[in-house]
C-alpha positions in Angstrom: 162.4 98.7 33.2 164.0 96.5 35.8 167.3 94.9 34.9 166.9 91.4 33.7 168.1 88.6 35.9 169.5 85.4 34.5 166.6 83.1 33.6 166.7 79.4 34.0 165.5 77.2 31.2 161.8 76.8 31.9 160.3 76.2 35.4 162.0 74.2 38.1 160.0 71.0 38.8 160.9 70.0 42.4 161.6 66.3 43.0 161.3 64.5 46.4 164.2 65.4 48.7 165.4 68.2 46.5 166.8 71.6 47.6 167.0 74.3 44.9 168.3 77.8 45.1 171.4 79.9 46.0 172.5 83.5 45.8 172.9 83.8 42.0 170.7 85.8 39.5 167.6 84.0 38.6 164.1 84.6 37.1 162.2 81.3 37.2 159.0 79.5 38.1 159.1 76.6 40.6 156.5 73.8 40.7 156.0 71.8 43.9 153.3 69.4 45.1 150.8 71.9 46.6 152.6 75.1 45.6 153.5 77.1 42.6 156.3 79.7 43.1 158.2 82.3 41.2 161.6 83.5 42.2 163.4 86.7 41.0 166.9 87.6 42.1 169.3 90.3 40.8 172.5 90.7 42.7 173.9 94.2 43.2 175.8 95.4 40.1 175.0 92.2 38.3 177.6 90.3 40.3 177.9 86.5 40.0 176.4 86.2 43.5 174.8 88.6 45.9 173.9 89.0 49.6 170.3 87.7 49.0 169.8 84.0 49.4 166.7 82.0 48.3 166.0 78.3 48.7 163.1 75.9 48.1 162.9 72.3 49.2 160.5 69.3 48.9 160.3 66.4 51.4 160.6 62.7 50.7 156.8 62.4 50.2 156.3 65.7 48.5 153.9 67.0 51.1 156.2 69.5 52.8 157.6 72.5 50.9 159.9 75.0 52.6 160.8 78.4 51.1 163.5 80.7 52.5 164.5 84.2 51.6 167.5 85.6 53.6 169.4 88.9 53.3 172.9 88.1 54.5 175.3 90.9 55.4 178.1 91.3 52.9 178.8 90.1 49.4 181.1 87.9 47.4 182.8 84.7 48.6 181.7 84.9 52.2 178.0 85.0 51.3 178.6 82.3 48.7 179.9 80.1 51.5 177.1 81.0 53.8 174.6 80.1 51.0 176.2 76.6 50.8 175.8 76.2 54.6 172.1 77.2 54.3 171.6 74.7 51.6 173.0 72.0 53.9 170.5 73.2 56.7 167.6 73.1 54.3 168.6 69.5 53.3 168.9 68.4 57.0 165.4 69.6 57.9 163.7 68.8 54.6 161.4 66.1 56.1 160.1 68.2 59.1 156.8 69.9 59.2 157.7 71.9 62.2 160.4 74.4 61.2 161.4 75.4 64.7 164.5 73.2 64.7 165.5 74.6 61.3 165.2 78.2 62.5 167.0 77.5 65.8 169.9 75.7 64.0 170.1 78.5 61.4 170.3 81.1 64.2 173.0 79.1 66.0 175.0 79.0 62.8 174.8 82.8 62.3 175.7 83.3 66.0 178.9 81.4 65.3 179.6 83.7 62.3 178.7 86.9 64.2 182.3 87.3 65.4 183.2 88.0 61.8 180.3 90.5 61.5 178.0 88.2 59.6 174.3 88.2 60.4 171.1 87.9 58.3 167.4 88.7 58.3 165.2 86.0 56.9 161.7 84.8 56.2 161.2 81.1 56.5 158.0 79.5 55.5 156.8 75.8 55.4 153.7 74.7 53.5 152.1 71.5 54.5 150.0 70.5 51.5 147.5 68.1 53.1 146.3 70.8 55.5 146.9 73.8 53.2 148.8 75.4 56.1 151.7 77.8 55.9 154.0 78.2 58.9 155.9 81.4 59.0 158.9 82.8 60.9 160.2 86.3 60.5 163.7 87.0 61.8 164.1 90.7 61.5 162.9 90.8 57.9 160.3 93.0 56.2 156.9 91.3 56.6 155.5 89.4 53.6 152.3 90.5 51.9 149.2 88.2 51.6 146.5 88.5 49.0 143.2 86.9 49.9 141.4 86.1 46.7 138.0 85.8 48.5 138.4 89.4 49.8 140.4 90.7 46.8 142.6 92.5 49.3 146.3 92.7 50.1 147.6 92.9 53.7 150.8 92.3 55.7 151.2 88.7 56.8 152.2 88.8 60.4 151.1 87.9 63.9 148.2 89.9 65.3 149.0 92.7 67.7 148.3 90.8 70.9 150.6 87.9 69.9 153.4 90.2 68.9 153.2 92.0 72.2 153.2 88.8 74.3 156.2 87.2 72.4 159.9 88.2 72.1 160.8 90.4 69.1 162.3 88.3 66.3 165.8 89.7 65.9 168.0 89.1 62.8 169.8 85.8 62.8 173.0 85.7 64.8 172.3 88.8 66.9 170.9 87.2 70.1 170.7 83.6 71.3 167.0 82.9 70.7 166.3 79.2 70.8 162.6 79.6 70.0 161.7 82.2 67.4 158.1 83.2 67.4 156.1 81.5 64.6 152.5 81.4 63.4 150.4 79.5 60.9 147.8 80.6 58.4 145.6 78.6 56.0 145.9 79.4 52.4 143.1 79.0 49.9 143.2 78.6 46.1 143.8 82.0 44.5 145.7 83.4 47.6 149.2 84.8 47.0 152.1 85.3 49.3 154.8 87.8 48.4 158.2 87.8 50.1 161.0 90.3 49.3 164.2 91.8 50.6 164.5 95.3 51.9 165.6 96.9 48.6 162.0 97.2 47.6 161.0 99.2 50.7 164.3 101.2 51.0 164.1 102.6 47.4 163.0 106.2 46.8 159.4 107.2 46.7 160.0 109.9 44.1 159.6 112.7 46.7 162.9 112.5 48.5 161.8 109.8 51.0 161.7 106.0 51.1 158.9 103.9 49.7 158.5 102.0 52.9 156.2 99.2 53.7 153.0 101.2 53.4 154.2 102.5 50.0 154.9 98.9 48.8 151.4 97.9 50.0 149.9 100.8 47.9 151.9 99.7 44.9 150.8 96.0 45.0 147.2 97.1 45.6 147.1 98.9 42.3 148.6 96.0 40.3 146.3 94.1 37.9 145.9 90.5 39.1 144.1 89.4 36.0 147.4 88.6 34.3 149.2 85.3 35.0 151.1 85.3 38.3 154.3 84.5 36.3 154.3 88.1 35.1 153.5 89.7 38.5 157.0 90.2 39.7 158.1 92.0 36.6 155.0 94.2 36.8 155.7 94.9 40.5 159.3 96.0 39.8 158.3 98.2 37.0 155.6 99.9 39.2 158.2 100.5 42.0 160.7 102.0 39.6 158.1 104.2 38.0 157.1 105.5 41.5 160.8 105.9 42.6 161.7 107.5 39.2 164.8 105.4 39.2 165.9 101.8 38.7 166.4 99.4 41.6 170.2 99.3 41.3 171.4 100.3 44.8 171.2 96.8 46.4 170.4 93.2 45.7 166.8 92.6 44.7 165.0 89.4 45.5 161.3 88.6 45.3 159.5 85.3 46.0 155.9 84.9 45.0 153.9 81.7 45.7 150.4 80.3 45.8 148.7 77.0 46.7 147.7 75.1 43.5 145.3 72.6 45.1 147.5 69.7 43.9 148.1 68.0 47.3 150.1 64.8 46.8 147.9 61.8 46.0 150.6 59.3 45.1 149.7 55.6 45.1 150.7 53.5 48.1 153.5 51.9 46.3 155.1 55.3 45.6 154.6 56.4 49.2 156.3 53.2 50.5 159.4 54.3 48.6 159.8 57.4 50.9 161.8 55.6 53.6 164.2 54.4 51.0 164.6 58.0 49.7 165.4 59.1 53.3 167.9 56.2 53.6 169.6 57.2 50.4 170.0 60.8 51.5 171.1 59.6 54.9 174.0 57.7 53.4 174.9 60.7 51.3 174.9 62.9 54.4 177.2 60.6 56.2 179.6 60.7 53.3 179.5 64.5 53.4 179.9 64.4 57.2 176.5 66.1 57.6 173.6 65.4 59.9 171.1 63.0 58.1 167.7 64.4 57.1 165.7 62.6 59.7 161.9 63.0 59.5 159.9 64.7 62.2 158.5 62.0 64.6 154.9 63.0 64.5 151.7 61.1 63.6 150.8 63.7 60.9 154.3 63.4 59.4 155.1 59.7 59.6 151.6 58.3 59.7 150.2 60.7 57.2 152.9 59.7 54.7 151.4 56.2 54.6 147.7 57.0 55.3 146.6 60.4 54.1 143.8 60.9 56.7 146.4 61.0 59.5 147.8 64.2 58.0 144.8 65.9 59.4 146.2 65.5 62.9 148.6 68.3 62.1 147.9 71.2 64.5 148.6 74.7 63.5 149.9 77.4 65.9 147.4 80.1 66.7 148.0 83.6 65.4 
């Protein structure tokens, strides 16, 4: 049985302009406008904080949800400070559909920390609820898994071969000066699942002297029963991996993020939507007091116009895979 992480009291219901997460032990559901998520994190040796960092954020109008899983080199106080800095970056870019600036700023931050040997792999995803589109960037991290309910099939969520060959390899954050990490978008349908995880899952033993690896992980999830509620999926996955490895996952931090679209795209009344600029203004004042960059919204028709008039959200254009 996998070691139990510290559970929060009930699911986390995300509010507008909220950033939730950290590098502490957790086993919790997260409810957002458009997405349901489940987060499990168990730091190495049950420490107060580990090298894995997870964050979830919701924008001023509730239409943009961002989810981050990062594996930061090291442990202890240094990672805790890095987690605080990542929270600040999540807050700064919370109102932007396009996550390119967020990724670029995050890479620049780790480049500055690289002199002290600090770097990270990361999966950054942004879900735009009105279009049911998920934007994904992989910075040297194991690829997520995608379950297509219509096909009843799991597969790795990554760019197609031709796109990967024509773009620069996505290095871990802080290794090279990449101003534009490769990204792609996919449309998620009701019933689809996305599974993000840190490398402890693929670097554990396979029970035969080797490593489980990505293909082994795919085989494990393919055999799992999806008739049970998604809230129990992570626990079932960890039990299945430990049964195959014939050992507990205790050699490293363990973090798993599972999420799915819930079909509840924001349909707030106009009066509520008109309050969004005041939420941004409030957070801007707080940012100035903290000497941080304000959380300015992305200046696009889909973002600004769609916040007031929902049909304009359809002007969002996804990247091609």
